[in-house]
PDB file of N, CA, C and O in Angstrom:
ATOM      1  N   MET A   1     -92.990 106.253 122.809  1.00  0.00           N
ATOM      2  CA  MET A   1     -93.683 107.483 122.579  1.00  0.00           C
ATOM      3  C   MET A   1     -94.430 107.385 121.333  1.00  0.00           C
ATOM      4  O   MET A   1     -93.862 107.005 120.309  1.00  0.00           O
ATOM      5  N   THR A   2     -95.841 107.747 121.348  1.00  0.00           N
ATOM      6  CA  THR A   2     -96.628 107.638 120.003  1.00  0.00           C
ATOM      7  C   THR A   2     -96.810 109.120 119.681  1.00  0.00           C
ATOM      8  O   THR A   2     -96.613 110.068 120.442  1.00  0.00           O
ATOM      9  N   THR A   3     -97.301 109.150 118.175  1.00  0.00           N
ATOM     10  CA  THR A   3     -97.504 110.630 117.784  1.00  0.00           C
ATOM     11  C   THR A   3     -98.605 111.331 118.528  1.00  0.00           C
ATOM     12  O   THR A   3     -98.800 112.529 118.325  1.00  0.00           O
ATOM     13  N   ASP A   4     -99.416 110.572 119.472  1.00  0.00           N
ATOM     14  CA  ASP A   4    -100.290 111.323 120.354  1.00  0.00           C
ATOM     15  C   ASP A   4     -99.724 112.029 121.477  1.00  0.00           C
ATOM     16  O   ASP A   4    -100.289 113.008 121.965  1.00  0.00           O
ATOM     17  N   THR A   5     -98.522 111.527 121.949  1.00  0.00           N
ATOM     18  CA  THR A   5     -97.796 112.310 122.963  1.00  0.00           C
ATOM     19  C   THR A   5     -97.233 113.599 122.436  1.00  0.00           C
ATOM     20  O   THR A   5     -96.386 113.652 121.544  1.00  0.00           O
ATOM     21  N   PRO A   6     -97.822 114.750 123.115  1.00  0.00           N
ATOM     22  CA  PRO A   6     -96.889 116.030 122.524  1.00  0.00           C
ATOM     23  C   PRO A   6     -95.383 115.887 122.850  1.00  0.00           C
ATOM     24  O   PRO A   6     -95.016 115.272 123.851  1.00  0.00           O
ATOM     25  N   ARG A   7     -94.628 116.392 122.094  1.00  0.00           N
ATOM     26  CA  ARG A   7     -93.189 116.525 122.290  1.00  0.00           C
ATOM     27  C   ARG A   7     -92.897 118.054 122.310  1.00  0.00           C
ATOM     28  O   ARG A   7     -92.655 118.671 121.272  1.00  0.00           O
ATOM     29  N   TRP A   8     -92.930 118.622 123.511  1.00  0.00           N
ATOM     30  CA  TRP A   8     -92.786 120.133 123.765  1.00  0.00           C
ATOM     31  C   TRP A   8     -91.540 120.715 123.593  1.00  0.00           C
ATOM     32  O   TRP A   8     -90.552 120.097 123.989  1.00  0.00           O
ATOM     33  N   PHE A   9     -91.406 121.931 123.006  1.00  0.00           N
ATOM     34  CA  PHE A   9     -90.102 122.527 122.686  1.00  0.00           C
ATOM     35  C   PHE A   9     -90.369 124.117 122.927  1.00  0.00           C
ATOM     36  O   PHE A   9     -91.477 124.573 122.644  1.00  0.00           O
ATOM     37  N   THR A  10     -89.581 124.762 123.331  1.00  0.00           N
ATOM     38  CA  THR A  10     -89.310 126.259 123.289  1.00  0.00           C
ATOM     39  C   THR A  10     -88.604 126.825 122.368  1.00  0.00           C
ATOM     40  O   THR A  10     -87.532 126.256 122.162  1.00  0.00           O
ATOM     41  N   SER A  11     -88.879 128.016 121.549  1.00  0.00           N
ATOM     42  CA  SER A  11     -88.149 128.446 120.362  1.00  0.00           C
ATOM     43  C   SER A  11     -86.815 128.766 120.658  1.00  0.00           C
ATOM     44  O   SER A  11     -86.547 129.344 121.712  1.00  0.00           O
ATOM     45  N   SER A  12     -85.991 128.470 119.887  1.00  0.00           N
ATOM     46  CA  SER A  12     -84.590 128.686 120.053  1.00  0.00           C
ATOM     47  C   SER A  12     -84.355 130.239 120.307  1.00  0.00           C
ATOM     48  O   SER A  12     -83.319 130.561 120.890  1.00  0.00           O
ATOM     49  N   TYR A  13     -85.158 131.117 119.948  1.00  0.00           N
ATOM     50  CA  TYR A  13     -84.898 132.481 120.064  1.00  0.00           C
ATOM     51  C   TYR A  13     -85.371 132.921 121.431  1.00  0.00           C
ATOM     52  O   TYR A  13     -85.285 134.095 121.792  1.00  0.00           O
ATOM     53  N   SER A  14     -85.922 131.860 122.259  1.00  0.00           N
ATOM     54  CA  SER A  14     -86.222 132.369 123.709  1.00  0.00           C
ATOM     55  C   SER A  14     -84.976 132.663 124.505  1.00  0.00           C
ATOM     56  O   SER A  14     -83.977 131.952 124.397  1.00  0.00           O
ATOM     57  N   ASP A  15     -85.035 133.758 125.342  1.00  0.00           N
ATOM     58  CA  ASP A  15     -84.036 134.283 126.060  1.00  0.00           C
ATOM     59  C   ASP A  15     -83.956 133.639 127.437  1.00  0.00           C
ATOM     60  O   ASP A  15     -83.191 134.015 128.325  1.00  0.00           O
ATOM     61  N   ASN A  16     -84.886 132.556 127.536  1.00  0.00           N
ATOM     62  CA  ASN A  16     -84.883 131.996 128.896  1.00  0.00           C
ATOM     63  C   ASN A  16     -85.312 132.890 129.994  1.00  0.00           C
ATOM     64  O   ASN A  16     -85.040 132.569 131.151  1.00  0.00           O
ATOM     65  N   GLY A  17     -85.993 134.044 129.727  1.00  0.00           N
ATOM     66  CA  GLY A  17     -86.408 134.773 130.821  1.00  0.00           C
ATOM     67  C   GLY A  17     -87.763 134.581 131.716  1.00  0.00           C
ATOM     68  O   GLY A  17     -88.263 135.312 132.570  1.00  0.00           O
ATOM     69  N   GLY A  18     -88.165 133.306 131.185  1.00  0.00           N
ATOM     70  CA  GLY A  18     -89.272 132.787 131.909  1.00  0.00           C
ATOM     71  C   GLY A  18     -90.859 133.177 131.145  1.00  0.00           C
ATOM     72  O   GLY A  18     -91.912 132.685 131.551  1.00  0.00           O
ATOM     73  N   ASN A  19     -90.781 134.010 130.147  1.00  0.00           N
ATOM     74  CA  ASN A  19     -92.161 134.424 129.669  1.00  0.00           C
ATOM     75  C   ASN A  19     -92.166 133.901 128.200  1.00  0.00           C
ATOM     76  O   ASN A  19     -92.151 134.536 127.145  1.00  0.00           O
ATOM     77  N   CYS A  20     -92.196 132.386 128.467  1.00  0.00           N
ATOM     78  CA  CYS A  20     -92.200 131.620 126.981  1.00  0.00           C
ATOM     79  C   CYS A  20     -93.283 130.917 126.910  1.00  0.00           C
ATOM     80  O   CYS A  20     -94.038 130.721 127.863  1.00  0.00           O
ATOM     81  N   VAL A  21     -93.462 130.414 125.577  1.00  0.00           N
ATOM     82  CA  VAL A  21     -94.618 129.205 125.395  1.00  0.00           C
ATOM     83  C   VAL A  21     -93.834 128.088 124.889  1.00  0.00           C
ATOM     84  O   VAL A  21     -92.745 128.220 124.331  1.00  0.00           O
ATOM     85  N   GLU A  22     -94.425 126.985 125.102  1.00  0.00           N
ATOM     86  CA  GLU A  22     -94.101 125.690 124.421  1.00  0.00           C
ATOM     87  C   GLU A  22     -95.061 125.248 123.470  1.00  0.00           C
ATOM     88  O   GLU A  22     -96.255 125.477 123.661  1.00  0.00           O
ATOM     89  N   VAL A  23     -94.607 124.559 122.336  1.00  0.00           N
ATOM     90  CA  VAL A  23     -95.643 124.178 121.171  1.00  0.00           C
ATOM     91  C   VAL A  23     -95.066 122.719 120.904  1.00  0.00           C
ATOM     92  O   VAL A  23     -93.863 122.521 121.073  1.00  0.00           O
ATOM     93  N   ALA A  24     -95.761 121.876 120.561  1.00  0.00           N
ATOM     94  CA  ALA A  24     -95.756 120.619 120.297  1.00  0.00           C
ATOM     95  C   ALA A  24     -96.233 120.312 118.879  1.00  0.00           C
ATOM     96  O   ALA A  24     -97.331 119.764 118.775  1.00  0.00           O
ATOM     97  N   VAL A  25     -95.456 120.635 117.641  1.00  0.00           N
ATOM     98  CA  VAL A  25     -95.817 120.518 116.450  1.00  0.00           C
ATOM     99  C   VAL A  25     -95.948 119.013 115.825  1.00  0.00           C
ATOM    100  O   VAL A  25     -96.361 118.770 114.691  1.00  0.00           O
ATOM    101  N   ASN A  26     -95.523 118.071 116.769  1.00  0.00           N
ATOM    102  CA  ASN A  26     -95.594 116.647 116.078  1.00  0.00           C
ATOM    103  C   ASN A  26     -97.130 116.246 116.068  1.00  0.00           C
ATOM    104  O   ASN A  26     -97.462 115.228 115.461  1.00  0.00           O
ATOM    105  N   LEU A  27     -97.964 116.931 116.650  1.00  0.00           N
ATOM    106  CA  LEU A  27     -99.396 116.431 116.375  1.00  0.00           C
ATOM    107  C   LEU A  27    -100.076 117.186 115.171  1.00  0.00           C
ATOM    108  O   LEU A  27    -101.239 116.967 114.831  1.00  0.00           O
ATOM    109  N   THR A  28     -99.394 117.930 114.669  1.00  0.00           N
ATOM    110  CA  THR A  28     -99.929 118.581 113.398  1.00  0.00           C
ATOM    111  C   THR A  28    -100.566 117.565 112.266  1.00  0.00           C
ATOM    112  O   THR A  28    -101.688 117.714 111.783  1.00  0.00           O
ATOM    113  N   THR A  29     -99.749 116.622 111.967  1.00  0.00           N
ATOM    114  CA  THR A  29    -100.180 115.599 111.121  1.00  0.00           C
ATOM    115  C   THR A  29    -101.385 114.727 111.396  1.00  0.00           C
ATOM    116  O   THR A  29    -102.302 114.485 110.612  1.00  0.00           O
ATOM    117  N   SER A  30    -101.235 114.294 112.643  1.00  0.00           N
ATOM    118  CA  SER A  30    -102.103 113.421 112.950  1.00  0.00           C
ATOM    119  C   SER A  30    -103.573 113.912 113.720  1.00  0.00           C
ATOM    120  O   SER A  30    -104.604 113.246 113.814  1.00  0.00           O
ATOM    121  N   HIS A  31    -103.344 115.148 114.177  1.00  0.00           N
ATOM    122  CA  HIS A  31    -104.560 115.782 114.752  1.00  0.00           C
ATOM    123  C   HIS A  31    -104.965 117.138 114.044  1.00  0.00           C
ATOM    124  O   HIS A  31    -106.074 117.601 114.312  1.00  0.00           O
ATOM    125  N   GLY A  32    -104.202 117.752 113.223  1.00  0.00           N
ATOM    126  CA  GLY A  32    -104.442 118.902 112.492  1.00  0.00           C
ATOM    127  C   GLY A  32    -104.461 120.031 113.685  1.00  0.00           C
ATOM    128  O   GLY A  32    -105.089 121.077 113.521  1.00  0.00           O
ATOM    129  N   MET A  33    -103.869 119.810 114.675  1.00  0.00           N
ATOM    130  CA  MET A  33    -103.808 121.005 115.867  1.00  0.00           C
ATOM    131  C   MET A  33    -102.273 121.133 116.247  1.00  0.00           C
ATOM    132  O   MET A  33    -101.429 120.256 116.061  1.00  0.00           O
ATOM    133  N   VAL A  34    -102.063 122.367 116.805  1.00  0.00           N
ATOM    134  CA  VAL A  34    -100.827 122.614 117.336  1.00  0.00           C
ATOM    135  C   VAL A  34    -101.097 123.096 118.882  1.00  0.00           C
ATOM    136  O   VAL A  34    -101.645 124.169 119.138  1.00  0.00           O
ATOM    137  N   PRO A  35    -100.662 122.204 119.842  1.00  0.00           N
ATOM    138  CA  PRO A  35    -100.883 122.411 121.267  1.00  0.00           C
ATOM    139  C   PRO A  35    -100.018 123.631 121.738  1.00  0.00           C
ATOM    140  O   PRO A  35     -98.918 123.649 121.185  1.00  0.00           O
ATOM    141  N   VAL A  36    -100.208 124.506 122.495  1.00  0.00           N
ATOM    142  CA  VAL A  36     -99.447 125.684 123.216  1.00  0.00           C
ATOM    143  C   VAL A  36     -99.548 125.616 124.576  1.00  0.00           C
ATOM    144  O   VAL A  36    -100.674 125.518 125.064  1.00  0.00           O
ATOM    145  N   ARG A  37     -98.635 125.648 125.244  1.00  0.00           N
ATOM    146  CA  ARG A  37     -98.723 125.858 126.771  1.00  0.00           C
ATOM    147  C   ARG A  37     -97.694 126.895 127.200  1.00  0.00           C
ATOM    148  O   ARG A  37     -96.790 127.243 126.441  1.00  0.00           O
ATOM    149  N   ASP A  38     -97.842 127.375 128.410  1.00  0.00           N
ATOM    150  CA  ASP A  38     -97.122 128.302 129.361  1.00  0.00           C
ATOM    151  C   ASP A  38     -95.866 127.507 129.629  1.00  0.00           C
ATOM    152  O   ASP A  38     -96.090 126.401 130.121  1.00  0.00           O
ATOM    153  N   SER A  39     -94.500 127.831 129.406  1.00  0.00           N
ATOM    154  CA  SER A  39     -93.529 127.281 129.834  1.00  0.00           C
ATOM    155  C   SER A  39     -93.376 127.217 131.315  1.00  0.00           C
ATOM    156  O   SER A  39     -92.809 126.240 131.802  1.00  0.00           O
ATOM    157  N   LYS A  40     -93.765 128.032 131.964  1.00  0.00           N
ATOM    158  CA  LYS A  40     -93.738 128.119 133.473  1.00  0.00           C
ATOM    159  C   LYS A  40     -94.604 127.424 134.202  1.00  0.00           C
ATOM    160  O   LYS A  40     -94.463 127.318 135.420  1.00  0.00           O
ATOM    161  N   ASN A  41     -95.635 126.852 133.516  1.00  0.00           N
ATOM    162  CA  ASN A  41     -96.817 126.088 134.181  1.00  0.00           C
ATOM    163  C   ASN A  41     -97.148 124.901 133.238  1.00  0.00           C
ATOM    164  O   ASN A  41     -98.176 124.875 132.562  1.00  0.00           O
ATOM    165  N   THR A  42     -96.258 123.971 133.236  1.00  0.00           N
ATOM    166  CA  THR A  42     -96.151 122.772 132.317  1.00  0.00           C
ATOM    167  C   THR A  42     -97.532 121.890 132.514  1.00  0.00           C
ATOM    168  O   THR A  42     -98.031 121.208 131.619  1.00  0.00           O
ATOM    169  N   THR A  43     -98.038 122.024 133.801  1.00  0.00           N
ATOM    170  CA  THR A  43     -99.305 121.200 134.065  1.00  0.00           C
ATOM    171  C   THR A  43    -100.356 121.894 134.116  1.00  0.00           C
ATOM    172  O   THR A  43    -101.306 121.381 134.708  1.00  0.00           O
ATOM    173  N   GLY A  44    -100.517 123.122 133.586  1.00  0.00           N
ATOM    174  CA  GLY A  44    -101.664 123.942 133.451  1.00  0.00           C
ATOM    175  C   GLY A  44    -102.441 123.744 132.073  1.00  0.00           C
ATOM    176  O   GLY A  44    -102.225 122.756 131.372  1.00  0.00           O
ATOM    177  N   ALA A  45    -103.270 124.640 131.753  1.00  0.00           N
ATOM    178  CA  ALA A  45    -104.136 124.659 130.556  1.00  0.00           C
ATOM    179  C   ALA A  45    -103.077 124.340 129.224  1.00  0.00           C
ATOM    180  O   ALA A  45    -101.887 124.654 129.239  1.00  0.00           O
ATOM    181  N   VAL A  46    -103.690 123.725 128.197  1.00  0.00           N
ATOM    182  CA  VAL A  46    -103.225 123.706 126.850  1.00  0.00           C
ATOM    183  C   VAL A  46    -104.189 124.376 125.963  1.00  0.00           C
ATOM    184  O   VAL A  46    -105.408 124.216 126.023  1.00  0.00           O
ATOM    185  N   LEU A  47    -103.595 125.098 125.177  1.00  0.00           N
ATOM    186  CA  LEU A  47    -104.684 125.624 124.094  1.00  0.00           C
ATOM    187  C   LEU A  47    -104.356 124.932 122.726  1.00  0.00           C
ATOM    188  O   LEU A  47    -103.154 124.801 122.496  1.00  0.00           O
ATOM    189  N   ASN A  48    -105.008 124.587 122.025  1.00  0.00           N
ATOM    190  CA  ASN A  48    -105.101 123.687 120.867  1.00  0.00           C
ATOM    191  C   ASN A  48    -105.499 124.528 119.797  1.00  0.00           C
ATOM    192  O   ASN A  48    -106.702 124.781 119.748  1.00  0.00           O
ATOM    193  N   PHE A  49    -104.724 125.046 118.884  1.00  0.00           N
ATOM    194  CA  PHE A  49    -104.861 125.927 117.503  1.00  0.00           C
ATOM    195  C   PHE A  49    -104.830 125.008 116.360  1.00  0.00           C
ATOM    196  O   PHE A  49    -104.022 124.080 116.355  1.00  0.00           O
ATOM    197  N   PRO A  50    -105.654 125.196 115.385  1.00  0.00           N
ATOM    198  CA  PRO A  50    -105.818 124.635 114.156  1.00  0.00           C
ATOM    199  C   PRO A  50    -104.368 124.884 113.412  1.00  0.00           C
ATOM    200  O   PRO A  50    -103.822 125.986 113.466  1.00  0.00           O
ATOM    201  N   ALA A  51    -103.908 123.991 112.855  1.00  0.00           N
ATOM    202  CA  ALA A  51    -102.574 123.977 112.343  1.00  0.00           C
ATOM    203  C   ALA A  51    -102.524 125.257 111.269  1.00  0.00           C
ATOM    204  O   ALA A  51    -101.731 126.194 111.369  1.00  0.00           O
ATOM    205  N   ASP A  52    -103.404 125.126 110.352  1.00  0.00           N
ATOM    206  CA  ASP A  52    -103.458 126.263 109.390  1.00  0.00           C
ATOM    207  C   ASP A  52    -103.314 127.620 110.070  1.00  0.00           C
ATOM    208  O   ASP A  52    -102.440 128.389 109.670  1.00  0.00           O
ATOM    209  N   SER A  53    -104.222 127.998 111.198  1.00  0.00           N
ATOM    210  CA  SER A  53    -104.216 129.137 111.957  1.00  0.00           C
ATOM    211  C   SER A  53    -102.791 129.501 112.580  1.00  0.00           C
ATOM    212  O   SER A  53    -102.297 130.629 112.593  1.00  0.00           O
ATOM    213  N   PHE A  54    -102.238 128.362 113.081  1.00  0.00           N
ATOM    214  CA  PHE A  54    -101.070 128.568 114.030  1.00  0.00           C
ATOM    215  C   PHE A  54     -99.967 128.843 112.841  1.00  0.00           C
ATOM    216  O   PHE A  54     -99.108 129.676 113.130  1.00  0.00           O
ATOM    217  N   SER A  55     -99.899 128.307 111.681  1.00  0.00           N
ATOM    218  CA  SER A  55     -98.969 128.704 110.593  1.00  0.00           C
ATOM    219  C   SER A  55     -99.234 129.817 110.230  1.00  0.00           C
ATOM    220  O   SER A  55     -98.220 130.463 109.968  1.00  0.00           O
ATOM    221  N   SER A  56    -100.306 130.431 110.072  1.00  0.00           N
ATOM    222  CA  SER A  56    -100.503 132.020 109.608  1.00  0.00           C
ATOM    223  C   SER A  56    -100.020 132.896 110.651  1.00  0.00           C
ATOM    224  O   SER A  56     -99.456 133.951 110.359  1.00  0.00           O
ATOM    225  N   PHE A  57    -100.223 132.494 111.975  1.00  0.00           N
ATOM    226  CA  PHE A  57     -99.692 133.396 112.994  1.00  0.00           C
ATOM    227  C   PHE A  57     -97.975 133.396 113.158  1.00  0.00           C
ATOM    228  O   PHE A  57     -97.320 134.371 113.526  1.00  0.00           O
ATOM    229  N   VAL A  58     -97.526 132.303 112.857  1.00  0.00           N
ATOM    230  CA  VAL A  58     -96.123 132.416 112.731  1.00  0.00           C
ATOM    231  C   VAL A  58     -95.650 132.979 111.472  1.00  0.00           C
ATOM    232  O   VAL A  58     -94.616 133.644 111.532  1.00  0.00           O
ATOM    233  N   ALA A  59     -96.225 132.832 110.331  1.00  0.00           N
ATOM    234  CA  ALA A  59     -95.795 133.700 109.307  1.00  0.00           C
ATOM    235  C   ALA A  59     -96.110 135.116 109.393  1.00  0.00           C
ATOM    236  O   ALA A  59     -95.596 135.838 108.539  1.00  0.00           O
ATOM    237  N   GLY A  60     -96.937 135.693 110.356  1.00  0.00           N
ATOM    238  CA  GLY A  60     -97.125 137.090 110.507  1.00  0.00           C
ATOM    239  C   GLY A  60     -96.165 137.480 111.416  1.00  0.00           C
ATOM    240  O   GLY A  60     -95.683 138.606 111.294  1.00  0.00           O
ATOM    241  N   VAL A  61     -95.744 136.639 112.443  1.00  0.00           N
ATOM    242  CA  VAL A  61     -94.560 137.023 113.444  1.00  0.00           C
ATOM    243  C   VAL A  61     -93.279 137.267 112.480  1.00  0.00           C
ATOM    244  O   VAL A  61     -92.609 138.299 112.539  1.00  0.00           O
ATOM    245  N   ARG A  62     -93.051 136.340 111.705  1.00  0.00           N
ATOM    246  CA  ARG A  62     -91.821 136.554 111.011  1.00  0.00           C
ATOM    247  C   ARG A  62     -91.686 137.650 110.003  1.00  0.00           C
ATOM    248  O   ARG A  62     -90.608 138.094 109.609  1.00  0.00           O
ATOM    249  N   ALA A  63     -93.179 138.153 109.519  1.00  0.00           N
ATOM    250  CA  ALA A  63     -93.014 139.168 108.593  1.00  0.00           C
ATOM    251  C   ALA A  63     -92.987 140.448 109.516  1.00  0.00           C
ATOM    252  O   ALA A  63     -92.797 141.502 108.908  1.00  0.00           O
ATOM    253  N   GLY A  64     -93.128 140.523 110.731  1.00  0.00           N
ATOM    254  CA  GLY A  64     -93.193 141.755 111.428  1.00  0.00           C
ATOM    255  C   GLY A  64     -94.497 142.499 111.671  1.00  0.00           C
ATOM    256  O   GLY A  64     -94.647 143.644 112.097  1.00  0.00           O
ATOM    257  N   GLN A  65     -95.541 141.469 111.255  1.00  0.00           N
ATOM    258  CA  GLN A  65     -96.919 142.264 111.247  1.00  0.00           C
ATOM    259  C   GLN A  65     -97.417 142.806 112.618  1.00  0.00           C
ATOM    260  O   GLN A  65     -98.336 143.624 112.679  1.00  0.00           O
ATOM    261  N   PHE A  66     -96.789 142.329 113.697  1.00  0.00           N
ATOM    262  CA  PHE A  66     -97.311 142.469 115.096  1.00  0.00           C
ATOM    263  C   PHE A  66     -96.479 143.484 115.719  1.00  0.00           C
ATOM    264  O   PHE A  66     -96.734 143.753 116.893  1.00  0.00           O
ATOM    265  N   GLY A  67     -95.560 144.074 115.159  1.00  0.00           N
ATOM    266  CA  GLY A  67     -94.728 145.073 115.752  1.00  0.00           C
ATOM    267  C   GLY A  67     -93.602 144.485 116.433  1.00  0.00           C
ATOM    268  O   GLY A  67     -93.294 143.315 116.205  1.00  0.00           O
ATOM    269  N   THR A  68     -92.833 145.342 117.413  1.00  0.00           N
ATOM    270  CA  THR A  68     -91.822 144.789 118.340  1.00  0.00           C
ATOM    271  C   THR A  68     -92.025 145.428 119.778  1.00  0.00           C
ATOM    272  O   THR A  68     -92.694 146.449 119.940  1.00  0.00           O
ATOM    273  N   VAL A  69     -91.466 144.826 120.691  1.00  0.00           N
ATOM    274  CA  VAL A  69     -91.743 145.381 121.950  1.00  0.00           C
ATOM    275  C   VAL A  69     -90.688 146.286 122.489  1.00  0.00           C
ATOM    276  O   VAL A  69     -90.836 146.823 123.586  1.00  0.00           O
TER     277      VAL A  69
END
């Protein structure tokens, strides 16, 4: 496996209810991107977010900036 092969994972906070996304942070250094996909459709579309934007999003989630469900 090279660094160009995404290594997908789901958050440890996922409750396995099926409404999850998977991310592959191993491409951050080599490509500056964080790929994200739907865990229910692993052969579907992949969204690639700039690493700094994804990092800001995660920081916002941790800070509670998006509310709760």
